[in-house]
N, C-alpha and C positions, 0 to 999 in steps of 0.2 A: 838390765836387758842385754847389755853387751856380753855379759857372761854366758847368757843363754845362746847367743849367736856363736860364741867361741866353742861351747860344748857341742852344738849341732854340727859345726864345721869339723871338729875333731872326730866326732862319730862318723861323719861322712867320709873323712879321710881314712879312718880305720877300715870301714866297710869296702872302700875302693882300693885298699892295699892289695898288691898282687897275691892271688891265691885265697883271699877271704871270700869275696862275693863274685868277683869276675876273674877268670883265668884265660890266658891265651893258649893256643895250641903248644904242645911241647916242641922244643927245638928253637923257640924264639930267643933272640939275643936279649941280654939283661937290659940294655939301653932301650931296645924296642918295647919291652914290657913296661919299663918305667915311664917312657914317653907316652905310651898308650894310656896308662892309668892316670898320668898327669893331665893329659888332654881330656879324658873322661871326667876327672874331678873338676876341671875348669869349666867344662860345658854344663855339668850338672849344677855347679855352684852359681854360674851365670843365670841359669833358669830358676834356681831355687831362691836365691838371695832376694829378688824383688818381692816374691810372695811371702817370704819370711819377714821382711821388714814391714810389709803391708799388714801382716797379721800382728806383729809386735808393736808397731807404732802407727795406729790408725790416725789418719789426719783428715780433717774435714776440709775440702777445697774451699778456697776463699769465697768464691761466688755462691756457695751453698751454705755458708755459715750463717747462723741466725743473726739478724741485724740487731744491734743494741737499741733499746727504747730511747727515744729522744728525751732529753731533759726538759722539764716544763720551763717555759719562758718566765723570767722573773717579772714581777709587776713593775710597770714603769714608775719612776720616781715622780712625785707630784711636783708641779712647777713651783719654783720658789716664790714666796710672797714678795711683792714689791715693797721696798722700805716705806714706812709711814713718813709722811712729810710732817716735820715739826713746824708748829706755828711760831713764827718769829714775833717775840714781844718787843714792842718799842722800848727804847731806853728811856727810863725816867730817872734821872739822876739828881 
């Protein structure tokens, strides 16, 4: 996806190169022309980038994400049986 963002920014840069899509009136200084096109690129990129990333990387907001199903509760363990009392045999020796 990053490659696609790079290609789109390169195409936009090419289209905004002086004389391709937008031109200034003749007689403008070279630096003025370059500054105008740089500012134009920055403004358009600032407006286009959030839309581009929203389209490329759709994210579900945390509050709207489906909640996972709760796991079923395990059955409780049975209570252990009390030990059996052994009858004590009298000593017959």
